[in-house]
C-alpha positions as CSV (number, residue, x, y, z in Angstrom):
1,M,108.1,67.8,147.1
2,S,110.0,66.3,144.4
3,N,107.6,63.3,144.0
4,L,104.8,64.0,144.0
5,K,103.2,63.9,140.0
6,E,103.3,67.5,137.5
7,V,99.2,67.7,137.7
8,V,97.4,70.2,136.2
9,F,95.2,71.5,137.5
10,N,92.0,72.9,136.0
11,I,90.2,75.8,137.7
12,Q,88.8,77.7,134.7
13,G,87.2,73.9,132.9
14,L,83.8,73.2,131.3
15,N,82.9,71.2,134.6
16,R,78.8,72.7,134.8
17,L,76.2,70.2,134.4
18,N,75.1,72.0,131.6
19,E,79.0,71.5,129.3
20,D,78.7,67.5,130.1
21,Q,78.7,65.3,126.4
22,C,75.9,63.3,127.7
23,Y,74.0,66.2,128.4
24,K,74.6,67.8,125.2
25,K,73.7,65.1,123.0
26,L,70.7,65.3,124.5
27,N,70.0,68.7,124.2
28,N,71.1,69.1,120.4
29,K,69.1,66.5,120.2
30,T,65.4,67.8,121.8
31,I,66.6,70.8,119.6
32,T,66.0,69.5,116.3
33,K,63.3,68.0,116.9
34,P,60.4,71.0,116.4
35,G,62.3,71.1,112.9
36,I,62.1,67.4,112.1
37,Y,58.5,68.1,113.0
38,Q,58.2,70.9,110.8
39,T,60.0,69.8,107.9
40,Q,58.7,65.7,108.3
41,N,55.9,65.5,105.4
42,F,52.7,63.7,106.8
43,Y,50.7,62.9,104.0
44,D,49.9,59.4,102.6
45,P,52.5,60.1,99.8
46,I,50.0,57.3,98.0
47,C,47.1,57.3,95.5
48,E,44.0,58.8,97.6
49,A,45.9,57.7,100.4
50,P,44.3,55.0,101.9
51,T,46.2,53.6,104.9
52,T,45.5,57.7,106.1
53,M,41.7,56.8,105.0
54,E,41.7,53.1,107.1
55,I,43.1,55.3,110.1
56,S,40.0,58.0,109.9
57,L,37.1,56.0,109.6
58,K,37.9,53.6,112.5
59,H,37.8,56.6,114.7
60,P,34.7,59.1,113.4
61,T,35.8,62.2,115.6
62,L,39.4,62.4,113.5
63,M,38.8,64.6,109.6
64,Y,41.4,64.2,107.2
65,K,43.0,65.9,104.3
66,D,44.3,64.2,101.6
67,G,45.8,66.9,99.2
68,C,44.2,70.9,97.9
69,G,41.1,70.6,97.3
70,W,39.6,67.0,95.0
71,T,43.1,66.3,93.1
72,S,45.4,64.6,96.1
73,G,48.8,64.3,96.6
74,N,51.0,66.0,93.7
75,G,47.6,65.4,91.9
76,C,46.9,62.5,91.1
77,N,44.3,62.1,90.9
78,I,43.1,64.7,89.2
79,D,41.6,62.8,85.7
80,N,39.4,61.4,87.7
81,D,38.3,65.3,89.2
82,S,38.3,65.9,85.4
83,K,36.6,62.7,84.5
84,F,33.1,63.7,87.3
85,R,33.5,67.2,86.8
86,N,33.4,67.3,82.7
87,S,31.0,64.4,82.4
88,K,27.9,64.4,81.4
89,N,26.8,61.6,82.1
90,L,26.3,62.7,85.5
91,T,23.3,64.9,85.5
92,N,19.8,64.5,83.5
93,L,20.0,67.9,81.9
94,K,15.6,67.7,81.0
95,T,14.5,67.6,84.8
96,I,15.7,68.9,88.8
97,N,15.5,65.1,90.7
98,Q,14.9,66.9,94.1
99,L,15.4,64.6,96.4
100,R,13.1,64.5,99.2
101,S,14.2,66.0,103.1
102,F,14.3,63.4,105.7
103,P,11.7,65.3,108.1
104,H,13.3,64.9,111.6
105,M,17.0,66.8,111.0
106,T,17.8,68.8,113.5
107,T,15.0,66.7,116.2
108,P,16.9,63.2,117.6
109,N,15.2,60.1,116.3
110,L,11.1,60.7,116.6
111,T,10.1,57.2,115.4
112,N,10.0,53.5,116.2
113,C,12.9,52.5,117.3
114,N,12.6,49.5,114.4
115,K,14.0,50.1,112.2
116,N,12.9,48.3,107.7
117,I,15.5,50.1,105.2
118,K,13.9,48.3,102.5
119,K,10.0,49.9,103.9
120,E,11.3,53.2,104.6
121,S,13.3,53.4,101.1
122,N,9.5,52.2,98.9
123,L,7.0,55.6,100.9
124,L,6.7,58.6,99.7
125,M,6.0,62.0,101.0
126,G,2.3,63.0,101.1
127,K,1.4,65.2,98.2
128,N,1.2,68.8,98.4
129,T,-2.4,70.3,97.9
130,Y,-0.7,73.4,98.1
131,I,-1.5,76.1,94.9
132,K,0.4,79.1,94.4
133,R,-0.7,81.8,92.7
134,P,1.7,84.0,90.4
135,C,1.3,86.7,91.9
136,N,-1.2,87.9,94.3
137,I,-4.5,86.6,95.6
138,L,-6.1,88.9,92.8
139,S,-3.9,88.0,89.7
140,G,-6.1,87.0,87.0
141,I,-8.9,88.7,88.4
142,T,-10.6,92.3,87.6
143,V,-12.8,93.7,90.7
144,N,-14.7,96.4,89.3
145,R,-15.5,98.7,92.7
146,F,-17.9,101.5,90.3
147,I,-19.7,104.1,92.5
148,P,-20.9,106.8,91.4
149,Q,-20.6,109.7,92.3
150,I,-23.1,112.4,94.3
151,P,-24.4,114.8,91.5
152,I,-22.2,118.1,93.2
153,I,-18.8,116.6,93.3
154,K,-19.3,115.8,90.2
155,K,-19.8,119.0,88.9
156,N,-17.4,120.4,91.3
157,I,-14.2,117.8,90.6
158,Q,-13.3,118.1,87.4
159,N,-13.1,122.8,89.0
160,P,-8.8,123.1,89.1
161,K,-9.6,125.6,91.7
162,N,-11.2,122.6,93.6
163,I,-7.5,120.9,92.9
164,I,-4.9,122.6,92.4
165,Q,-4.0,125.5,95.3
166,E,-1.7,127.0,92.8
167,V,-4.6,127.8,89.8
168,N,-6.8,128.8,93.4
169,N,-4.0,130.9,94.7
170,K,-1.3,133.1,92.7
171,N,0.9,133.9,95.9
172,W,-0.1,130.3,97.6
173,I,3.9,128.5,98.9
174,R,4.0,125.2,99.0
175,G,4.0,124.0,103.0
176,G,2.0,127.3,103.9
177,Q,4.2,131.4,104.4
178,P,7.6,131.0,107.5
179,S,6.4,132.1,111.0
180,R,9.4,134.2,111.0
181,Q,8.5,135.7,107.5
182,Y,5.5,136.8,108.5
183,I,6.5,138.4,111.5
184,K,8.6,141.0,109.6
185,N,6.0,142.0,107.2
186,K,3.8,142.2,109.8
187,D,5.9,144.7,111.8
188,Y,7.0,145.9,108.2
189,L,3.2,146.9,107.5
190,N,2.9,148.7,110.8
191,K,5.4,150.6,110.5
192,C,4.9,152.6,107.5
193,F,1.6,152.7,107.4
194,N,-0.1,153.4,110.1
195,N,2.6,156.2,111.1
């Protein structure tokens, strides 16, 4: 026994698979990747994002966003945006120019297959001949519907007794006398005066 070397026997050592140094390095890299993704800036640092725009134009379903609103990243395009919004060169203040819409907006192409853009752009829509009236059909027209009255009605129509119920009968109640009150009055009269 004396010729055996003393060997340290580690019973409680870190010998599991997840304690391996190679595994620890790989695990740390994997754990930090979501944090790097969240803190990474995916916006193009160049104004108006030319490379991002080029990639998105190659793929029609891929949409891109350059900064917030119309100002591009870090507000580098704010001067151009202000020029477009505040200049009076782009608007005609005296007339409203309404562009005509293509007749087949929501349906597939119903026209002939051969397209000639030069001819089609020169074609004009047919003129609408519908005339709108300002208010209604009878605007500006007076219709005289005078019907002479019968002499009896003509004499009696001005009599307020024929028109106003309160004038005809002072005890008249609008909507008629309530049926419960009528029965109470009838019972009262029978009890008091029919002894």
